Structures are given as C-alpha cells and as structure tokens.
C-alpha positions as CSV (number, residue, x, y, z in Angstrom):
1,M,8.2,-3.9,-4.4
2,D,6.2,-2.0,-1.8
3,L,2.9,-0.4,-2.8
4,G,4.2,3.1,-2.2
5,I,7.1,2.6,-4.6
6,A,4.6,2.3,-7.5
7,A,4.6,6.1,-7.7
8,A,8.1,5.9,-9.2
9,A,7.4,3.0,-11.6
10,R,7.1,3.4,-15.3
11,A,3.7,3.6,-16.9
12,G,2.0,0.2,-16.9
13,A,4.5,-1.4,-14.5
14,V,2.9,-3.9,-12.2
15,T,3.7,-6.3,-9.4
16,T,1.6,-8.7,-7.4
17,V,0.9,-7.8,-3.7
18,S,1.8,-11.4,-2.6
19,A,5.2,-11.2,-4.3
20,S,6.0,-7.8,-2.7
21,L,5.3,-9.3,0.8
22,G,6.9,-12.7,0.1
23,L,3.7,-14.5,0.9
24,E,1.8,-17.2,-1.0
25,S,-1.5,-16.2,-2.4
26,S,-4.6,-18.4,-1.9
27,V,-6.8,-16.2,-4.1
28,A,-6.4,-14.5,-7.5
29,N,-3.3,-12.5,-8.2
30,V,-3.6,-8.8,-7.4
31,Y,-1.5,-6.3,-9.2
32,E,-0.6,-2.8,-8.4
33,I,-0.5,0.1,-10.8
34,N,0.2,3.8,-10.6
35,P,-3.1,5.5,-11.6
36,L,-1.2,8.7,-12.6
37,L,1.0,6.8,-15.0
38,D,-1.2,4.0,-16.3
39,P,-3.8,5.3,-18.8
40,R,-6.1,2.3,-18.1
41,W,-7.2,3.9,-14.8
42,E,-8.5,7.0,-16.4
43,A,-10.3,4.9,-19.0
44,L,-11.9,2.8,-16.2
45,V,-13.0,6.0,-14.3
46,S,-14.5,7.4,-17.5
47,S,-16.6,4.2,-18.2
48,H,-17.6,2.9,-14.8
49,T,-21.1,3.9,-13.7
50,R,-20.1,4.4,-10.1
51,S,-17.0,6.5,-10.5
52,S,-17.0,9.9,-8.9
53,V,-15.0,13.1,-8.9
54,F,-12.8,11.5,-6.2
55,H,-11.6,8.8,-8.6
56,T,-10.4,11.2,-11.2
57,T,-6.7,11.8,-11.9
58,N,-7.4,15.5,-11.2
59,W,-8.3,14.7,-7.6
60,L,-5.5,12.2,-7.2
61,K,-2.9,14.6,-8.6
62,A,-4.1,17.3,-6.1
63,L,-3.8,14.8,-3.2
64,Q,-0.3,13.7,-4.2
65,T,1.0,17.2,-4.9
66,A,-0.5,19.0,-1.9
67,Y,0.1,16.3,0.7
68,G,2.8,14.1,-0.7
69,Y,0.7,10.9,-0.6
70,N,1.8,7.8,-2.6
71,L,-1.0,6.5,-4.8
72,V,-1.8,3.0,-5.9
73,V,-4.6,1.1,-7.6
74,V,-4.9,-2.6,-6.9
75,T,-6.6,-4.8,-9.5
76,T,-7.1,-8.4,-10.5
77,C,-6.5,-7.4,-14.1
78,P,-3.1,-8.6,-15.4
79,P,-0.6,-6.4,-17.3
80,N,-1.6,-5.6,-20.9
81,A,-5.2,-6.5,-20.3
82,S,-8.0,-3.9,-20.2
83,L,-8.7,-2.6,-16.7
84,T,-12.2,-3.8,-15.6
85,N,-11.8,-3.3,-11.8
86,G,-9.7,-1.3,-9.3
87,L,-9.4,0.0,-5.8
88,V,-7.5,3.3,-5.5
89,L,-5.7,4.1,-2.2
90,C,-3.4,6.6,-0.8
91,R,-0.6,5.5,1.5
92,V,-0.3,8.0,4.3
93,N,3.1,7.9,5.9
94,S,3.0,10.1,9.0
95,W,5.4,10.2,12.0
96,L,2.6,11.7,13.9
97,T,-0.4,9.5,13.2
98,G,1.2,6.3,11.7
99,Q,1.2,4.6,8.4
100,R,-2.1,3.5,6.8
101,F,-3.9,3.1,3.5
102,V,-7.0,5.2,2.9
103,S,-9.4,5.1,0.0
104,L,-9.3,8.1,-0.1
105,P,-8.2,10.9,2.2
106,F,-10.3,14.1,2.3
107,S,-12.9,12.4,0.0
108,D,-16.5,12.0,1.2
109,H,-16.7,8.6,-0.5
110,C,-14.7,6.4,-2.9
111,E,-16.5,3.4,-4.3
112,P,-14.3,0.4,-5.2
113,L,-14.7,0.1,-9.0
114,V,-15.6,-3.6,-9.1
115,S,-18.1,-5.8,-11.0
116,T,-18.6,-8.4,-8.3
117,S,-18.3,-8.8,-4.6
118,S,-15.7,-11.5,-5.1
119,E,-13.5,-9.1,-6.9
120,L,-13.7,-6.7,-4.0
121,D,-12.9,-9.4,-1.5
122,D,-9.8,-10.5,-3.4
123,L,-8.5,-6.9,-3.4
124,L,-9.2,-6.5,0.3
125,L,-7.7,-9.9,1.3
126,H,-4.5,-8.9,-0.4
127,M,-4.4,-5.5,1.0
128,R,-4.9,-6.7,4.6
129,R,-1.6,-8.5,4.4
130,Y,0.1,-5.1,4.8
131,V,-1.5,-4.8,8.2
132,D,-0.8,-8.4,9.1
133,A,2.8,-8.0,8.2
134,G,3.1,-4.9,10.4
135,K,3.6,-2.6,7.3
136,S,0.5,-0.6,7.9
137,K,-1.6,0.5,10.9
138,Y,-4.9,-0.1,9.1
139,I,-6.7,0.0,5.8
140,E,-9.8,2.1,5.3
141,I,-12.3,2.2,2.5
142,R,-15.2,4.6,2.0
143,P,-17.8,2.9,-0.4
144,T,-21.2,4.2,-1.2
145,H,-22.8,0.9,-2.2
146,C,-20.6,-2.2,-1.7
147,Q,-19.9,-4.0,1.6
148,P,-16.9,-6.2,2.4
149,A,-17.6,-9.8,3.2
150,N,-17.1,-11.1,6.7
151,R,-14.1,-13.2,5.6
152,T,-12.1,-10.1,4.7
153,G,-12.0,-9.0,8.4
154,F,-13.1,-5.5,7.6
155,A,-15.5,-3.9,10.1
156,R,-17.5,-0.8,10.1
157,C,-15.6,2.0,11.8
158,T,-17.7,5.2,11.1
159,S,-21.1,6.1,9.7
160,Y,-22.2,9.4,8.2
161,S,-25.4,10.8,6.6
162,F,-24.8,11.5,2.9
163,H,-27.2,13.8,0.9
164,S,-27.7,14.3,-2.8
165,L,-30.3,16.3,-4.7
166,D,-31.9,14.9,-7.8
167,L,-31.8,17.6,-10.5
168,R,-34.0,15.7,-13.1
169,K,-36.9,18.1,-12.5
170,T,-37.6,21.5,-13.8
171,T,-36.2,24.5,-12.1
172,Q,-39.7,25.5,-10.9
173,E,-40.4,22.0,-9.5
174,L,-37.1,22.1,-7.6
175,F,-37.8,25.5,-6.1
176,H,-41.3,24.4,-5.1
177,K,-39.9,21.5,-3.2
178,F,-37.5,23.8,-1.1
179,H,-38.6,24.5,2.4
180,K,-40.7,27.7,2.3
181,D,-39.1,29.3,5.4
182,C,-35.6,27.9,5.5
183,V,-34.8,28.0,1.8
184,Q,-37.3,29.9,-0.4
185,R,-37.6,32.8,2.0
186,K,-33.8,33.1,2.3
187,I,-33.4,33.1,-1.4
188,R,-35.9,35.9,-1.7
189,R,-34.2,37.8,1.2
190,A,-30.9,37.7,-0.7
191,G,-32.6,39.4,-3.6
192,R,-33.9,42.2,-1.3
193,E,-30.4,42.6,0.2
194,N,-29.0,43.2,-3.2
195,L,-26.3,40.5,-2.8
196,H,-23.8,40.4,-5.6
197,Y,-22.8,37.0,-7.1
198,E,-19.3,36.2,-8.5
199,E,-17.9,32.9,-9.8
200,G,-14.7,31.6,-11.2
201,N,-11.3,30.3,-9.9
202,S,-9.1,33.3,-10.0
203,E,-6.5,34.0,-7.2
204,I,-8.6,37.0,-6.1
205,L,-11.7,34.8,-5.6
206,L,-9.6,32.2,-3.9
207,Q,-8.2,34.7,-1.4
208,K,-11.7,35.9,-0.6
209,F,-13.0,32.4,-0.2
210,Y,-10.0,31.5,2.0
211,D,-10.5,34.5,4.3
212,L,-14.1,33.3,4.9
213,L,-12.9,29.8,5.4
214,V,-10.5,30.8,8.2
215,I,-13.4,32.6,9.9
216,T,-15.6,29.6,9.6
217,R,-13.1,27.0,10.7
218,R,-12.3,29.2,13.7
219,R,-16.0,29.2,14.5
220,Q,-15.9,25.4,14.4
221,F,-12.8,25.3,16.6
222,L,-10.7,23.9,13.8
223,P,-7.7,25.1,11.7
224,P,-8.3,25.7,8.0
225,Q,-7.2,23.4,5.2
226,P,-3.9,24.6,3.6
227,L,-4.2,27.3,1.0
228,S,-1.9,25.1,-1.2
229,W,-4.6,22.4,-1.3
230,F,-7.1,24.7,-2.9
231,R,-4.4,26.0,-5.3
232,Q,-3.7,22.5,-6.4
233,L,-7.5,21.8,-6.9
234,I,-7.8,24.8,-9.1
235,A,-4.6,23.9,-11.1
236,K,-5.9,20.4,-11.7
237,F,-9.6,20.9,-12.3
238,G,-9.5,24.2,-14.2
239,S,-13.0,25.2,-15.3
240,D,-14.6,22.1,-13.6
241,L,-14.0,23.9,-10.3
242,K,-15.9,27.1,-9.3
243,I,-15.6,29.3,-6.3
244,R,-18.9,31.1,-5.8
245,L,-18.9,34.2,-3.8
246,A,-21.7,36.4,-2.4
247,T,-20.9,40.0,-1.4
248,K,-22.9,42.8,0.2
249,A,-21.7,46.4,-0.5
250,G,-18.3,44.9,-1.5
251,L,-17.9,42.7,1.6
252,P,-17.7,38.9,1.2
253,V,-20.5,37.3,3.2
254,A,-20.5,33.6,2.0
255,S,-18.6,31.4,-0.5
256,I,-18.8,27.8,-1.7
257,L,-16.6,25.6,-3.8
258,T,-18.0,23.1,-6.3
259,L,-16.6,20.5,-8.6
260,V,-18.1,18.8,-11.6
261,H,-17.6,15.2,-12.8
262,R,-19.7,14.0,-15.7
263,K,-23.4,14.6,-14.7
264,T,-22.7,15.4,-11.1
265,M,-21.9,18.7,-9.4
266,V,-20.3,18.3,-6.0
267,Y,-20.5,20.8,-3.2
268,K,-17.2,20.3,-1.4
269,Y,-16.5,23.4,0.8
270,G,-18.5,26.2,2.2
271,C,-17.8,29.2,4.5
272,S,-19.5,32.4,5.6
273,D,-19.3,35.4,7.9
274,E,-22.0,34.8,10.6
275,R,-22.5,38.6,10.9
276,F,-24.4,38.4,7.6
277,H,-26.2,35.1,8.0
278,S,-29.6,36.9,8.0
279,C,-28.9,38.1,4.4
280,G,-29.4,34.7,2.9
281,G,-26.0,34.5,1.3
282,V,-25.5,30.7,1.7
283,A,-29.0,29.9,0.2
284,F,-28.3,32.5,-2.6
285,L,-25.1,30.6,-3.5
286,F,-26.6,27.1,-3.4
287,W,-29.5,28.2,-5.6
288,N,-27.1,29.7,-8.2
289,A,-25.0,26.5,-8.1
290,I,-28.1,24.3,-8.6
291,Q,-29.3,26.4,-11.5
292,D,-25.7,26.3,-13.0
293,A,-25.7,22.5,-12.6
294,K,-29.0,22.1,-14.4
295,N,-27.9,24.4,-17.2
296,N,-24.9,22.3,-17.8
297,G,-26.8,19.0,-17.9
298,C,-26.0,17.7,-14.4
299,E,-28.5,15.2,-13.0
300,Q,-27.2,15.2,-9.4
301,F,-26.1,17.8,-6.9
302,E,-24.1,16.2,-4.1
303,M,-24.3,18.0,-0.8
304,G,-21.7,15.8,1.0
305,R,-21.5,13.9,4.2
306,S,-22.7,15.0,7.7
307,D,-21.9,13.6,11.1
308,V,-25.0,11.6,12.2
309,D,-25.4,13.7,15.3
310,N,-25.2,17.0,13.4
311,T,-29.0,17.4,13.1
312,G,-28.7,21.0,12.1
313,L,-26.6,20.3,9.0
314,I,-28.7,17.3,8.1
315,S,-31.9,19.4,8.3
316,F,-30.3,22.1,6.2
317,K,-29.7,19.6,3.4
318,E,-33.1,18.0,3.6
319,H,-34.7,21.5,3.4
320,W,-33.4,21.6,-0.2
321,G,-35.1,18.3,-1.0
322,A,-31.9,16.3,-0.9
323,I,-32.3,12.6,0.0
324,G,-30.1,11.2,2.7
325,T,-28.5,7.7,2.8
326,E,-26.2,6.1,5.3
327,L,-22.5,6.2,4.3
328,R,-20.4,3.6,6.0
329,Y,-16.6,3.5,6.3
330,W,-14.9,0.2,6.7
331,R,-11.5,-0.6,8.3
332,Y,-9.2,-3.5,8.8
333,A,-6.7,-3.2,11.7
334,R,-4.6,-5.6,13.8
335,Q,-6.2,-4.3,16.9
336,L,-9.3,-2.3,17.7
337,E,-8.5,1.3,18.3
338,T,-10.3,3.4,20.9
339,T,-12.1,6.4,19.5
340,G,-10.3,8.9,21.7
341,G,-9.8,12.4,20.4
342,N,-11.5,14.1,23.3
343,W,-8.4,15.7,24.6
344,E,-7.4,17.0,21.1
345,K,-10.9,18.5,20.7
346,S,-10.7,20.1,24.1
347,L,-7.2,21.5,23.4
348,L,-8.4,23.0,20.0
349,R,-11.4,24.6,21.7
350,K,-9.1,26.4,24.1
351,L,-6.4,27.4,21.5
352,V,-8.3,28.2,18.3
353,P,-10.2,31.2,19.7
354,I,-7.1,32.9,21.0
355,I,-4.4,32.3,18.3
356,P,-4.0,34.8,15.4
357,D,-5.1,33.9,11.9
358,S,-1.5,33.6,10.6
359,V,-0.8,30.9,13.3
360,L,-4.1,29.2,12.6
361,R,-3.2,28.9,8.9
362,T,0.2,27.6,9.8
363,V,-1.3,24.9,12.1
364,G,-3.6,23.8,9.2
365,A,-0.7,23.7,6.7
366,L,1.3,21.5,9.1
367,L,-1.5,19.3,10.4
368,Y,-3.7,18.2,7.5
369,K,-1.2,15.9,5.8
370,H,-1.2,13.8,9.0
371,V,-4.9,13.4,9.4
372,G,-6.0,12.3,5.9
C-alpha cells in the first residue's frame, strides 16, 4: 500500500514501508498510520516536549482540506503499541512541481517526534526508498533541533533565521527590553494616533485581514494565500486562532494572525497598509498579542522564520528582544536540483503590479497547492 493511500485506511491500520515497496528492510520495521484517524498521534503530540502547533491535528486537517494533501505518520512503533515516535509528512502530488514528501508544507518548522537519533535515521532510511524507487522527487524535513546522520543521505537544502521571544518575565521587564526607538516609541505613537484594536475570528475580521494581505503580498510581488486556507484554519482552530486588527478612523491599517498551542503563541501571518506605517499599527498589534499571550499563561511567543538575507525583518524581530537561531531544512533527492527560480521571480515582479486584485487572488488560489 502506498503512503498516500493511508488517508483512506481505517483508524489504526498500518503497513510497513518496506512491504509497500517490495523491498527487504535492513533496519527496524517502519509503519505508516493516518494521523487523522489514529488517536495515538494526537496523544503523542499532547505529551511530546518538542511538539508544536504544526504537529496538531487542527493544522493537519487544514492542510488536507484546503490543499488536498495526503497525510502520513511513519513510526517504528508496531500496531496496538503506544506511539512513542513519529515523523509526519504530507505527500504533495502536483502536475506542475512534481511529487514529493514534505514535513510539513507552509509550516515554519516540524520537529520529528523521536527519542533517539537512531529512531530518526530508521524513519528517514525507509522514506528515502520512495525517492530511490522513483516514486517521489524528494523528501524534505524541517527540524528545529535534530540532524539526520550522514548515512541517511539527507543534505541541508535551505537555512533560515528563526526567532522566539521568552515571555517568562514581567510585562514591564519585557517592555523595558524593547528597542526604544523602533518598538517603544511606535507603541506610544499608536496610542497618540488613537488606533482601535479588535480581535476574534469572525468572517468580517477575516475579510478585513485578507484585504490587507492582498495589499501586502502585492507589495512583495507575490500572490496572496487562498482565502479558503484561512477559513479552514479558523474552522479547525476555533478560539485558538485570533485575527488582530488595528484601525484608524474606521480604516484597517494592520492585522496579524496568531495561533496557540499549549504554552506557545505563534505569530503566523501579518499584513499592513504602508500608507499608515507611521501610525505604529504593527507594533501596536504585536504588543497586544504579547500581553494576551502572557495573560493566558504562554511562555514563548514565536515570531517565525526569516530569510537569512532579510536583515530588515531579522532586525525587526530582534528589536523586540526575540532570540534568533538557525533553522535548517534537510532534503534527500536522487539528483541535486539547481536553485533556479530567478525567471519566476522576474515574471512575478512584472505581472503582480499590473494585474487586478481579483486576478491576483485567483492566481494564489491556483498556485499555492503546488508550492507547499
């Protein structure tokens, strides 16, 4: 049985990867389970110290429903045993960009939930057989801590800078650590501008957020993510998702979207109208989110990944006192792929500024399921 078919299997149904490929296994058996049907996955996510919002069934359900990805968890734990390890992946089947396994699309990071390096290596050695057999273009993992052994054949493909703010200080201590000009002054400026704050996940707030997102993505020469993606996130996360909106005289000036998992609040999406940047709307929203996180017992405020050459974004996060670490993505492929992409970026820079919003939204709706 192919990994992708696990989505249709009954709860708890398993198979070994070696059996599905017709290959002999030289290491421990690896089983596949459907994380949305097997309750053991949710139990593992709830108990594992390194699980994140991106491991949760809420995030996985949104990925499957919005983009049609097949989900699978590979584990060395046999049927009817407690689940003590697992690597969750999406199988992206695209006629445009090819077939591959990613852990996970549109997720800043996704740590393999393992106890030892040998467990991780067993899972990766089994998974790479899909590439060796020509059934997958590549396999990519996005860990925060662990690193594949050389024998797995996985190589680093991309690096990012990842920032998180420690909330285990008083509110006053946090504010004192903010950069005086770039953060504190902007928060105070927002007060003088009489910005209005709203939060929730209503359709009205979503539409205001999305209108700002289209403006922001156009400014970045990119199409927006599909509106259906955000609707799925709201449907799955409920009150654990908040859209935070700043308005001035009734006009939306900035908005951010945050998610909560256990004691971590995650800043995932942000957008703004650059005509109002001097009003301090973005700083105003981040400060409200941080205070909300502290009031609800969160200990970390994740500010997400940044391209290593995006010094402006990195500086923005560090001005809040967030600590940066290197985030490495690893990939196994039959042949090394060239980075490329320059002609696509050049084309987007020419087209995005001139096409109407309705077309830009359609492009995003059609494109994103191919690029996860």
